[in-house]
PAZAFI-947124 format. One record per residue (C-alpha): residue number from 1; residue in one letter; x, y, z. Coordinates in pm, 1 decimal, m for minus. Each point is the difference from the previous one (the first is absolute). Example, Ala and Ser with C-alpha at 12.3 -4.5 7.8 and 13.67 -1.06 7.14 Angstrom:
# residues 2
{pt 1 "a" {1230.0 m450.0 780.0}} {pt 2 "s" {137.0 344.0 m66.0}} 
# end
This chain:
# residues 102
{pt 1 "m" {0.0 0.0 0.0}} {pt 2 "k" {287.9 235.3 78.3}} {pt 3 "a" {142.7 m60.1 m347.5}} {pt 4 "i" {m334.0 84.0 m165.8}} {pt 5 "h" {m29.9 319.4 205.4}} {pt 6 "a" {349.1 105.1 m105.4}} {pt 7 "y" {m51.2 m101.3 m364.5}} {pt 8 "k" {m322.3 199.3 m24.9}} {pt 9 "g" {140.8 292.9 198.2}} {pt 10 "l" {m265.0 m30.3 269.4}} {pt 11 "k" {35.0 122.2 356.5}} {pt 12 "k" {m8.4 m250.6 284.7}} {pt 13 "s" {m345.2 124.3 103.1}} {pt 14 "q" {m147.0 m44.3 m348.5}} {pt 15 "k" {m186.0 m323.7 m71.0}} {pt 16 "i" {108.5 m183.6 m313.2}} {pt 17 "l" {m355.5 m96.2 m97.3}} {pt 18 "d" {m106.0 365.8 13.0}} {pt 19 "h" {260.4 81.0 m264.1}} {pt 20 "m" {m82.7 m262.2 m262.2}} {pt 21 "g" {m186.0 53.8 m322.6}} {pt 22 "s" {m281.8 m228.8 m109.6}} {pt 23 "t" {225.7 m234.3 m200.8}} {pt 24 "e" {235.1 m57.5 290.8}} {pt 25 "l" {m287.3 m40.7 245.1}} {pt 26 "a" {m163.4 m253.6 m231.6}} {pt 27 "a" {323.0 m199.9 m34.2}} {pt 28 "n" {41.8 m8.9 376.2}} {pt 29 "l" {m361.7 m95.5 59.0}} {pt 30 "f" {26.6 m279.7 m257.3}} {pt 31 "r" {317.1 m128.0 166.6}} {pt 32 "a" {m162.0 13.2 343.8}} {pt 33 "t" {m321.1 m175.2 m105.3}} {pt 34 "q" {185.6 m272.1 m189.3}} {pt 35 "t" {232.3 m57.3 294.7}} {pt 36 "e" {m294.8 m25.8 237.6}} {pt 37 "e" {m170.6 m252.9 m226.3}} {pt 38 "k" {317.5 m207.7 m35.7}} {pt 39 "l" {60.4 1.3 375.6}} {pt 40 "r" {m354.3 m124.5 56.6}} {pt 41 "r" {m9.8 m245.1 m291.7}} {pt 42 "d" {336.4 m156.7 82.5}} {pt 43 "q" {m68.4 14.6 374.4}} {pt 44 "v" {332.6 170.6 59.5}} {pt 45 "r" {100.1 m4.9 367.4}} {pt 46 "g" {278.3 184.4 176.5}} {pt 47 "k" {163.2 337.1 m45.0}} {pt 48 "d" {289.3 m121.8 m216.9}} {pt 49 "a" {m230.6 m188.8 m237.7}} {pt 50 "a" {m237.1 297.9 m20.8}} {pt 51 "n" {288.4 237.6 m73.5}} {pt 52 "a" {127.5 m235.4 m271.6}} {pt 53 "t" {m347.9 m8.2 m153.7}} {pt 54 "h" {m25.3 380.8 6.8}} {pt 55 "f" {337.8 24.6 m171.3}} {pt 56 "a" {m85.3 m261.7 m265.6}} {pt 57 "v" {m332.9 160.3 m90.5}} {pt 58 "g" {155.7 346.5 m9.4}} {pt 59 "k" {277.0 m128.0 m226.2}} {pt 60 "k" {m253.3 m157.4 m237.7}} {pt 61 "v" {m208.4 318.5 m15.8}} {pt 62 "r" {313.4 201.4 m78.6}} {pt 63 "e" {101.2 m250.9 m269.9}} {pt 64 "t" {m343.8 33.1 m157.5}} {pt 65 "i" {17.1 379.7 1.0}} {pt 66 "r" {344.0 m17.9 m161.2}} {pt 67 "e" {m114.6 m255.8 m262.8}} {pt 68 "l" {m293.4 223.6 m93.0}} {pt 69 "g" {236.9 290.7 m48.3}} {pt 70 "g" {m139.4 191.5 292.8}} {pt 71 "t" {179.6 239.0 229.4}} {pt 72 "m" {113.1 m147.1 328.1}} {pt 73 "p" {m206.3 142.0 287.5}} {pt 74 "e" {292.3 172.4 168.0}} {pt 75 "d" {84.5 176.0 m327.0}} {pt 76 "l" {m345.7 150.3 m41.3}} {pt 77 "p" {m19.4 372.0 76.7}} {pt 78 "v" {m92.5 102.5 352.5}} {pt 79 "p" {m327.5 195.4 m11.4}} {pt 80 "e" {36.2 370.8 74.8}} {pt 81 "k" {m261.8 m24.8 273.9}} {pt 82 "s" {m51.9 m281.5 247.9}} {pt 83 "i" {m333.5 m170.8 46.4}} {pt 84 "a" {m27.8 174.2 338.2}} {pt 85 "q" {53.3 340.7 m164.3}} {pt 86 "l" {m262.5 m73.1 m265.3}} {pt 87 "e" {m246.5 m112.3 268.3}} {pt 88 "r" {56.8 320.1 200.8}} {pt 89 "e" {m56.1 210.1 m311.8}} {pt 90 "q" {m317.7 m190.9 m81.4}} {pt 91 "n" {m130.1 43.8 355.4}} {pt 92 "k" {69.1 375.6 m15.4}} {pt 93 "k" {m191.7 25.3 m328.3}} {pt 94 "q" {m293.0 m190.5 147.4}} {pt 95 "l" {m5.7 223.2 309.4}} {pt 96 "k" {22.5 312.7 m216.7}} {pt 97 "g" {m286.2 m128.0 m214.8}} {pt 98 "k" {m217.0 m58.6 307.2}} {pt 99 "e" {82.3 347.0 135.8}} {pt 100 "d" {m85.0 159.7 m334.8}} {pt 101 "n" {m338.3 m179.1 m4.1}} {pt 102 "q" {m96.7 128.7 344.1}} 
# end
């Protein structure tokens, strides 16, 4: 996680998921859901076995992205605004709209 923070130029307090675009979020969600399914399907037990499964699924997802000619998730641009910033802006707009209607 520290390496990703440094690579993306994020501060320690910034959450990685808040600074991902939709393509990177989708790749991570796909990896996570496929890992969860494999852990359940293969009845993986123990921390070491689970970590190995996470690594194997992540490696396969990355191989697929590469084979399709896609951009690796860590090489995708970091959005200018975090999800938290966009949510705050949206909430301000909604509050302003309510105030204007009163």
